[in-house]
Z-matrix of the N, CA and C atoms (Angstrom, degrees):
N
C 1 1.452
C 2 1.524 1 108.31
N 3 1.343 2 117.62 1 130.30
C 4 1.465 3 119.97 2 176.29
C 5 1.526 4 110.71 3 -62.49
N 6 1.306 5 114.98 4 152.92
C 7 1.460 6 120.45 5 179.76
C 8 1.521 7 108.78 6 -105.84
N 9 1.331 8 116.51 7 119.80
C 10 1.467 9 119.85 8 174.34
C 11 1.520 10 107.91 9 -95.63
N 12 1.333 11 114.62 10 134.38
C 13 1.472 12 121.37 11 -176.13
C 14 1.523 13 107.90 12 -137.07
N 15 1.325 14 115.79 13 134.77
C 16 1.459 15 120.07 14 171.93
C 17 1.517 16 108.54 15 -148.55
N 18 1.337 17 115.31 16 156.16
C 19 1.457 18 120.03 17 173.39
C 20 1.517 19 108.83 18 -67.68
N 21 1.302 20 116.03 19 139.72
C 22 1.462 21 121.73 20 177.32
C 23 1.518 22 108.25 21 -118.65
N 24 1.299 23 115.60 22 154.01
C 25 1.462 24 121.05 23 175.63
C 26 1.524 25 108.29 24 -75.17
N 27 1.339 26 118.81 25 119.98
C 28 1.465 27 119.29 26 177.33
C 29 1.528 28 111.19 27 -60.05
N 30 1.298 29 116.07 28 140.05
C 31 1.467 30 121.93 29 178.80
C 32 1.529 31 109.37 30 -79.15
N 33 1.332 32 118.32 31 135.31
C 34 1.470 33 120.49 32 178.59
C 35 1.533 34 112.68 33 -56.74
N 36 1.317 35 116.62 34 -31.45
C 37 1.471 36 119.91 35 -179.30
C 38 1.525 37 111.99 36 -79.42
N 39 1.356 38 116.71 37 -8.74
C 40 1.461 39 121.17 38 179.55
C 41 1.523 40 108.74 39 -131.90
N 42 1.333 41 117.47 40 75.34
C 43 1.463 42 119.52 41 -176.06
C 44 1.527 43 111.81 42 -63.03
N 45 1.338 44 114.69 43 141.59
C 46 1.456 45 120.97 44 177.69
C 47 1.524 46 108.45 45 -163.31
N 48 1.308 47 116.25 46 169.47
C 49 1.474 48 121.45 47 178.79
C 50 1.531 49 110.58 48 -71.77
N 51 1.352 50 116.71 49 -45.41
C 52 1.456 51 121.46 50 174.66
C 53 1.520 52 108.87 51 -155.76
N 54 1.327 53 114.80 52 158.17
C 55 1.467 54 121.16 53 -178.85
C 56 1.528 55 108.75 54 -127.31
N 57 1.314 56 115.10 55 144.09
C 58 1.457 57 121.14 56 176.71
C 59 1.515 58 109.73 57 -120.20
N 60 1.301 59 115.30 58 140.09
C 61 1.452 60 122.15 59 171.27
C 62 1.527 61 106.54 60 -100.82
N 63 1.314 62 115.43 61 130.16
C 64 1.461 63 121.10 62 -179.15
C 65 1.515 64 109.53 63 -120.48
N 66 1.303 65 115.00 64 149.52
C 67 1.463 66 122.12 65 173.51
C 68 1.523 67 112.64 66 55.32
N 69 1.323 68 116.08 67 51.08
C 70 1.457 69 120.54 68 174.94
C 71 1.509 70 114.46 69 63.61
N 72 1.320 71 116.24 70 43.34
C 73 1.469 72 123.28 71 178.53
C 74 1.526 73 113.27 72 68.00
N 75 1.310 74 117.85 73 23.48
C 76 1.473 75 120.49 74 175.49
C 77 1.524 76 111.29 75 -94.58
N 78 1.346 77 116.08 76 -14.89
C 79 1.462 78 121.37 77 177.93
C 80 1.522 79 107.36 78 -136.50
N 81 1.330 80 116.31 79 132.89
C 82 1.465 81 121.62 80 175.77
C 83 1.519 82 108.31 81 -122.55
N 84 1.332 83 115.30 82 128.99
C 85 1.461 84 121.32 83 -178.90
C 86 1.528 85 108.90 84 -121.78
N 87 1.327 86 116.35 85 126.13
C 88 1.458 87 122.94 86 179.53
C 89 1.520 88 108.25 87 -104.52
N 90 1.338 89 116.11 88 131.63
C 91 1.460 90 121.72 89 -176.22
C 92 1.522 91 110.75 90 -122.30
N 93 1.326 92 115.69 91 149.66
C 94 1.455 93 123.29 92 173.54
C 95 1.517 94 108.69 93 -129.51
N 96 1.329 95 115.55 94 177.53
C 97 1.457 96 122.07 95 174.31
C 98 1.517 97 108.99 96 -112.51
N 99 1.315 98 115.38 97 137.24
C 100 1.466 99 120.02 98 172.16
C 101 1.521 100 108.24 99 -78.29
N 102 1.309 101 117.04 100 170.63
C 103 1.464 102 120.76 101 -179.45
C 104 1.527 103 111.83 102 -62.94
N 105 1.343 104 118.12 103 -24.88
C 106 1.467 105 121.20 104 178.59
C 107 1.530 106 112.24 105 -86.30
N 108 1.354 107 117.61 106 4.89
C 109 1.451 108 121.85 107 176.70
C 110 1.517 109 115.24 108 88.24
N 111 1.326 110 117.23 109 -0.43
C 112 1.465 111 119.35 110 179.04
C 113 1.522 112 110.52 111 -82.46
N 114 1.338 113 115.11 112 144.03
C 115 1.460 114 122.37 113 179.13
C 116 1.522 115 108.99 114 -77.69
N 117 1.336 116 114.80 115 139.42
C 118 1.459 117 120.19 116 177.60
C 119 1.532 118 108.79 117 -138.61
N 120 1.315 119 114.80 118 138.79
C 121 1.459 120 120.87 119 175.46
C 122 1.521 121 108.29 120 -68.41
N 123 1.298 122 116.32 121 130.22
C 124 1.471 123 120.28 122 178.98
C 125 1.523 124 110.66 123 -97.61
N 126 1.347 125 115.46 124 -41.81
C 127 1.468 126 120.48 125 176.79
C 128 1.512 127 107.69 126 -160.43
N 129 1.336 128 114.88 127 157.79
C 130 1.454 129 120.82 128 177.54
C 131 1.518 130 108.07 129 -144.23
N 132 1.323 131 116.33 130 135.92
C 133 1.463 132 119.42 131 178.83
C 134 1.526 133 108.64 132 -121.62
N 135 1.320 134 114.17 133 136.12
C 136 1.453 135 122.63 134 -178.13
C 137 1.526 136 108.53 135 -117.11
N 138 1.349 137 117.49 136 129.37
C 139 1.462 138 119.89 137 172.26
C 140 1.521 139 108.58 138 -54.94
N 141 1.306 140 115.75 139 131.64
C 142 1.450 141 121.13 140 177.94
C 143 1.517 142 114.85 141 85.98
N 144 1.341 143 117.19 142 -4.64
C 145 1.468 144 119.54 143 -177.47
C 146 1.518 145 113.70 144 -131.10
N 147 1.317 146 118.00 145 -23.72
C 148 1.455 147 120.52 146 -179.51
C 149 1.516 148 112.83 147 99.75
N 150 1.318 149 114.56 148 -164.84
C 151 1.464 150 122.94 149 -174.27
C 152 1.525 151 110.33 150 -106.96
N 153 1.307 152 115.50 151 134.18
C 154 1.461 153 122.29 152 179.87
C 155 1.528 154 107.81 153 -114.96
N 156 1.319 155 116.13 154 117.99
C 157 1.466 156 121.61 155 -177.66
C 158 1.523 157 107.81 156 -131.02
N 159 1.321 158 115.02 157 107.80
C 160 1.465 159 121.46 158 -177.50
C 161 1.523 160 108.64 159 -142.39
N 162 1.310 161 117.62 160 170.95
C 163 1.471 162 118.27 161 171.03
C 164 1.532 163 108.91 162 -77.79
N 165 1.323 164 116.94 163 100.80
C 166 1.458 165 122.61 164 -178.67
C 167 1.523 166 110.61 165 -87.43
N 168 1.326 167 115.80 166 158.50
C 169 1.460 168 121.28 167 173.94
C 170 1.528 169 108.49 168 -75.00
N 171 1.326 170 116.01 169 149.41
C 172 1.468 171 121.70 170 -177.65
C 173 1.522 172 110.99 171 -86.03
N 174 1.318 173 114.45 172 158.59
C 175 1.464 174 121.04 173 171.07
C 176 1.526 175 108.70 174 -67.80
N 177 1.307 176 117.02 175 158.04
C 178 1.460 177 120.83 176 173.97
C 179 1.533 178 108.90 177 -66.15
N 180 1.310 179 116.14 178 164.76
C 181 1.466 180 120.46 179 178.34
C 182 1.522 181 112.66 180 -57.82
N 183 1.355 182 119.20 181 -51.11
C 184 1.471 183 119.94 182 179.52
C 185 1.537 184 113.01 183 -63.08
N 186 1.327 185 117.58 184 -39.92
C 187 1.475 186 120.10 185 178.67
C 188 1.520 187 110.10 186 -66.96
N 189 1.322 188 117.37 187 -38.48
C 190 1.470 189 120.86 188 176.91
C 191 1.520 190 110.71 189 -60.91
N 192 1.331 191 116.57 190 -45.19
C 193 1.470 192 120.58 191 -179.94
C 194 1.527 193 110.54 192 -61.29
N 195 1.337 194 117.31 193 -41.95
C 196 1.470 195 121.24 194 178.51
C 197 1.515 196 111.57 195 -62.39
N 198 1.325 197 116.35 196 -45.92
C 199 1.461 198 120.03 197 -178.57
C 200 1.526 199 110.81 198 -66.97
N 201 1.315 200 117.90 199 -42.90
C 202 1.467 201 120.78 200 178.97
C 203 1.527 202 111.60 201 -62.60
N 204 1.322 203 117.33 202 -38.67
C 205 1.463 204 120.82 203 177.44
C 206 1.530 205 110.03 204 -65.97
N 207 1.330 206 117.34 205 -42.44
C 208 1.465 207 120.88 206 178.79
C 209 1.527 208 110.79 207 -63.31
N 210 1.330 209 117.13 208 -40.08
C 211 1.467 210 121.02 209 178.08
C 212 1.524 211 110.07 210 -65.48
N 213 1.326 212 117.30 211 -44.87
C 214 1.467 213 121.31 212 -178.10
C 215 1.521 214 112.07 213 -61.27
N 216 1.333 215 116.42 214 -31.85
C 217 1.468 216 120.64 215 -177.93
C 218 1.527 217 112.50 216 -103.72
N 219 1.334 218 116.47 217 8.02
C 220 1.462 219 121.76 218 -177.06
C 221 1.528 220 110.48 219 47.17
N 222 1.334 221 114.70 220 48.18
C 223 1.466 222 122.75 221 -178.93
C 224 1.525 223 108.73 222 -118.80
N 225 1.323 224 115.73 223 62.19
C 226 1.463 225 120.96 224 -172.42
C 227 1.518 226 114.10 225 -95.37
N 228 1.316 227 117.63 226 -22.35
C 229 1.465 228 119.95 227 -179.71
C 230 1.525 229 108.92 228 -76.25
N 231 1.293 230 116.39 229 143.92
C 232 1.459 231 121.09 230 177.21
C 233 1.509 232 111.68 231 129.23
N 234 1.314 233 116.36 232 162.05
C 235 1.464 234 121.05 233 -172.51
C 236 1.532 235 114.80 234 -66.70
N 237 1.320 236 118.50 235 -32.16
C 238 1.469 237 119.72 236 -176.11
C 239 1.530 238 111.84 237 -66.59
N 240 1.316 239 117.43 238 -47.82
C 241 1.468 240 120.81 239 -179.92
C 242 1.529 241 109.94 240 -71.31
N 243 1.333 242 117.42 241 -37.77
C 244 1.468 243 120.31 242 176.84
C 245 1.531 244 110.28 243 -59.78
N 246 1.311 245 116.38 244 -44.79
C 247 1.470 246 120.57 245 179.06
C 248 1.533 247 110.68 246 -63.99
N 249 1.334 248 116.42 247 -43.49
C 250 1.468 249 121.26 248 179.28
C 251 1.527 250 110.27 249 -58.74
N 252 1.331 251 117.58 250 -48.33
C 253 1.473 252 120.55 251 -178.16
C 254 1.523 253 112.00 252 -67.27
N 255 1.321 254 117.06 253 -43.19
C 256 1.476 255 118.97 254 178.67
C 257 1.522 256 110.88 255 -62.60
N 258 1.323 257 117.19 256 -43.28
C 259 1.470 258 120.53 257 178.45
C 260 1.520 259 110.82 258 -60.99
N 261 1.329 260 116.46 259 -43.72
C 262 1.457 261 121.03 260 179.66
C 263 1.527 262 111.07 261 -62.07
N 264 1.320 263 116.85 262 -44.95
C 265 1.467 264 119.60 263 178.98
C 266 1.525 265 111.13 264 -64.71
N 267 1.333 266 117.64 265 -37.65
C 268 1.473 267 119.88 266 176.46
C 269 1.532 268 110.75 267 -64.91
N 270 1.333 269 117.73 268 -36.84
C 271 1.471 270 121.22 269 177.68
C 272 1.531 271 111.48 270 -63.91
N 273 1.314 272 117.08 271 -26.00
C 274 1.461 273 122.22 272 178.93
C 275 1.525 274 112.27 273 -105.92
N 276 1.321 275 117.07 274 13.59
C 277 1.469 276 121.84 275 -174.53
C 278 1.525 277 112.42 276 -57.89
N 279 1.320 278 117.72 277 -30.93
C 280 1.467 279 119.88 278 179.88
C 281 1.529 280 112.03 279 -68.47
N 282 1.333 281 116.95 280 -14.84
C 283 1.463 282 121.78 281 178.88
C 284 1.527 283 112.12 282 -103.48
N 285 1.313 284 116.40 283 -4.95
C 286 1.463 285 122.90 284 -177.59
C 287 1.527 286 109.62 285 -113.17
N 288 1.310 287 116.17 286 177.30
C 289 1.462 288 121.18 287 177.43
C 290 1.517 289 108.48 288 -92.34
N 291 1.319 290 116.86 289 114.80
C 292 1.461 291 121.52 290 -178.63
C 293 1.522 292 111.61 291 -57.39
N 294 1.325 293 117.44 292 -40.41
C 295 1.466 294 119.60 293 -179.32
C 296 1.525 295 111.28 294 -66.67
N 297 1.326 296 118.07 295 -34.66
C 298 1.471 297 120.79 296 178.00
C 299 1.526 298 110.22 297 -68.52
N 300 1.325 299 117.10 298 -42.29
C 301 1.464 300 120.46 299 177.64
C 302 1.520 301 110.66 300 -59.90
N 303 1.321 302 116.49 301 -46.24
C 304 1.470 303 120.80 302 -179.78
C 305 1.522 304 111.58 303 -65.82
N 306 1.308 305 116.87 304 -47.13
C 307 1.468 306 121.17 305 -177.92
C 308 1.522 307 112.19 306 -57.68
N 309 1.316 308 116.57 307 -36.05
C 310 1.459 309 121.14 308 -177.22
C 311 1.533 310 112.78 309 -98.52
N 312 1.326 311 117.12 310 9.93
C 313 1.461 312 121.06 311 175.84
C 314 1.510 313 114.55 312 69.02
N 315 1.322 314 116.68 313 28.84
C 316 1.460 315 120.38 314 -177.79
C 317 1.520 316 113.25 315 -104.11
N 318 1.315 317 117.59 316 -10.65
C 319 1.459 318 120.50 317 -179.05
C 320 1.511 319 112.70 318 -97.44
N 321 1.325 320 116.67 319 2.71
C 322 1.467 321 120.85 320 -176.76
C 323 1.518 322 110.75 321 -73.93
N 324 1.335 323 114.54 322 147.85
C 325 1.454 324 121.07 323 173.85
C 326 1.518 325 107.14 324 -91.60
N 327 1.319 326 117.46 325 107.97
C 328 1.458 327 121.02 326 -175.86
C 329 1.523 328 112.48 327 -98.86
N 330 1.338 329 117.77 328 16.69
C 331 1.469 330 120.18 329 -175.15
C 332 1.517 331 112.90 330 -61.52
N 333 1.334 332 118.54 331 -29.29
C 334 1.455 333 119.63 332 -178.65
C 335 1.516 334 112.50 333 -85.58
N 336 1.333 335 118.30 334 -7.74
C 337 1.466 336 120.44 335 -178.79
C 338 1.524 337 111.90 336 -104.60
N 339 1.298 338 117.97 337 8.84
C 340 1.464 339 121.38 338 -173.77
C 341 1.523 340 111.59 339 -98.80
N 342 1.292 341 119.16 340 54.14
C 343 1.465 342 121.44 341 179.26
C 344 1.488 343 112.46 342 -96.50
């Protein structure tokens, strides 16, 4: 399943550095920066499953830089960012709901479709 990604307006009740809407506004992910500059998921909400807010693992330094650059230029559509986000969510899958990831097409391994 293709991954749709767009910048979302952060909610005042859920402060974060930036927010992404995934899969046609069915998933909202709020991100912050750690003190070392790496991006970390702060919370994620899935239609039909609710909001998941835990201490998530951070993206690597290079992946964080790529995502921050894509956010700054509103260049989120495309296979590279989709692969980065899916990989990151899979790395944190033990802290998320596996059924929610699958239902919304976020747990898929897209490595063979990235040509």
